[in-house]
N, C-alpha and C positions, 0 to 999 in steps of 0.2 A: 737208105740211111747212110750218111757220110759222117763218121765220128771223127772229131778233131779235138786235140788237146791244146788248151791255152793256159799260159802261166801268167799270174798276176803278182805284183808286190804291193804290200800295204804302204800307203802314203802317210800313215799315222801309226803310232805304236799300237800293238794288239791290245784290245780290251775285251773283257768277257762278253760284252753286249754283241760282239761280232758273231758269237757262237750261234745265237738264235737266227741271225740273218743268214749264216752259212747253211743252217738246217732248212730254212725256208727256200733257199736257192734250189734245193733238190726237187722241189715241186714246180719249178718254173718251166714253162713250155720250151722244149728243146734241150734242156739241161739234163745230162745223164748222171753225172757225179761231180762232187766238189770235195777236194781233199785239202786239208790245212797242212801247210808246210811244218815239218817237225820243229823248226826253229821259230815258228809263229811269225814268219816274215812275209808270208804270201799264201796264195792258193793255186791249185791246179784244177782246172775245170775241163771236164769232158763233155762236149756238146755235139748236137746233131747239126752239121753245117747246111743240111738241106732245109732246116727250119729256122736257123738263126745265122745272121752275119756276125762277124767279129764285133762290129759296132753295136748290134742289137744286144750281144752278150755284155759288152761294156755297160750299156745303158741299164740292163737288167740288174747287174751287180750294184751299180750306183743307186738305183731306185730302192734297193734293199738296204741302203745306208752303209755299204761297205766301201771304205776309202781305199780304192785299189787303182792301179795303173797296169795296163797290159804290158808284158815284157815282149818286145819285138824279137822275133826269132829269125 
């Protein structure tokens, strides 16, 4: 298992509907944890890089209807 942390920013203002999508992300294959930024501006996702590529993770979050953009590090 190779755990990697990825940061995302919201591309739309935070809405309460995002909360259920964030909770659903915890049960997605390869996702270990999802933390909401205290300022509600983005997410930090801990994922297993042996199971997901960064592009797979991007797709997973968008499929959950989260308007996010990965922050390149």
